[in-house]
N, C-alpha and C positions, 0 to 999 in steps of 0.2 A: 398269178396272184401271190404276192410275197408277204401279205399280212392276213390276219384272221378277222372275221366279222361275225357278230352274233345279233340275231333278231330276238329280242325278249318280248314275249307276249304274256302280259299279266292281266289280272282282273279277278273279281270276286267269283265264288263258286256259282255256276249257272249262267255265266256270261257268254260262254261259247269258246273258251280258250282252246280246248283240245280239238274241237271241230274246225275252228279257224286254222289252227296249226297244221292239221292234216290237209286242209284245202290249200293253204300256202304252199305246202310241199308238192301237192299235185300241180299247182300252177308253175312252180319252179321246175319240176320234172318235164312238164310240157314245153317249157322254154329251154330245156337242156342245161339248166343251171345246177351245177354240182353243189350238194349241201347234205347235211345230216340233220336229224330231228331228235330231240330228247324231250320227254315229258318229265320235267323236274320233280313232279309230285312223287315219282317212283324212286328218285335218287336217295331218299331218306326213309323209306318205308320199312322200318325195322321195329320190333318190339321185344323187349323193352328198349327204351332209348339208351344208347351207349352212355356209360358212366361219364359225367361231366359234360354231356351234350344233350340237355333236356329237350331242346327244340329241334334236334337232329340236323342242325346246320353243318356241323363239322363232318358228319358221315356223308351228307349230301354233297359237300364240296369234294371230299375224297373220291366219291363215286364219279362225279362230273369230271374231275381231273383224269381219272383212269380211263373213262370212256372216251373223252376228248383226245387223250394221247393216242389211243388206238385209231380214231378217225384221222387225226393229223398225220400219223405214220402212213396212212393210205392216201394222203394227198388232199384231204378235205380241208377247206379254209372257211367255209360258211356253216353256221349253226343256227337252226331255229330252235329256240328253247322256250318251253311253255311252263309257266309256274305262277301261282297267284301273286306273289310279292316280288317276282324277279326284276321288275322295273325300278324298284327302290334303290337309292344310292348305296345302301348297305350291301347289295348284291354285286355292285361293280367290282369290288376287290376280288370276289370269288372268280369272276370271269377273267380278270386280269391275271390272277395267279394260275388259273387253269389253261388259258389260251395265249397268254403273253401280254406284256404292258401295252403293246401297240394295237390291241384288238379294237376294232371299230364297233361301237355299241349302238344299236337302234332300239329304242324303247317304244312299245305300243301298249297302251292301257285300254282294254276293252271294257266298256261300261254298259250297264243295263239298269232299268228301274227295279225296285224291290219286287213289284208284281211280276215282271218278266222273269227275273231270277227264280222267284218262288214257283212259277208255272213250270219252268224248265227242270228245276230240281225235283219237284213233285213227280214229274214224269220219269226222272232218271233214278232217284234214290228209292230203291225198293226195300232196303233193309231198315235197320233200327236207327240210322244216323241222320234222318231228314231234319228233325228239329234242331239238332246241333249244327248241321250244315247251314240252315237258314239263319241262325243266330250269328254264327261265325262269319258267314258271308256278308251280312249287313255291317258287322264291325269292321271287316277288312275293306269293304267298299269305302267306308268313311276314312280309314287309315290311308288307303291308296289315293283317294281324292285329295287329302291334305298333304301327303308327303311325296307324291310322284314328282320327279324333277321337272323343271320347266321345259326341257327338250323332249319330253314324252308326248307322243302323238296319242290323243284320246279319240277312240273310235266307238261311237254308239252302236249297239247291236239290236236294239229294240226294233221289231218290225222289218228287219233286213235279212236278206239271204246270206248264207255262209259264203257263197260265191262272190257276192258284192263286197262283203267285209274283207275277204281275203285279197281281192283285187286292190283295195285301198291299202292294206297292210303291205303287200308286195311292192306297190308303188313307192311306199315310204323307204324301202330298202335300196331302191335303185338297182336291184340285182337282175331285173328282167325288163323286157320291153313293156310299155304301158298296156298294149293290147296283146293278150295271150288267148289263143283259141281254146 
């Protein structure tokens, strides 16, 4: 493989991005497909935000570039990247700069109803940030729905298993056979 490919898994908080990302990785491992996984939420987790970078986008890109360089030096060419807004056009430049202009980008937007996201977050968020996550998640769901590019595959997660969702996501990449045991 002479070019890089990235699978972007985006969606609001509570939609199942991280769980689906790990199951996608499990399916790819089962099919012996070489890949790396990065949870983009961790790429910019610093406090305080660097001067001049209030939304932490620049530090996130620097970290992605450094980590991807290490993976690429080891021969990896496929990346599964999980982050809320990664599917938006604004992110495309970051991946082209980090992985090269010829990178093939596959965008998947996971969706869920407000009720489903709230149930999932209520079970997950044990600290003080549940209310903020719920408000932010609803706002980002609207933003993603309005601004996700036309080539973005939208995958509903309500009432579905992670295994079924991941199978649909892997199929969108073309990286593995349709049936993986």
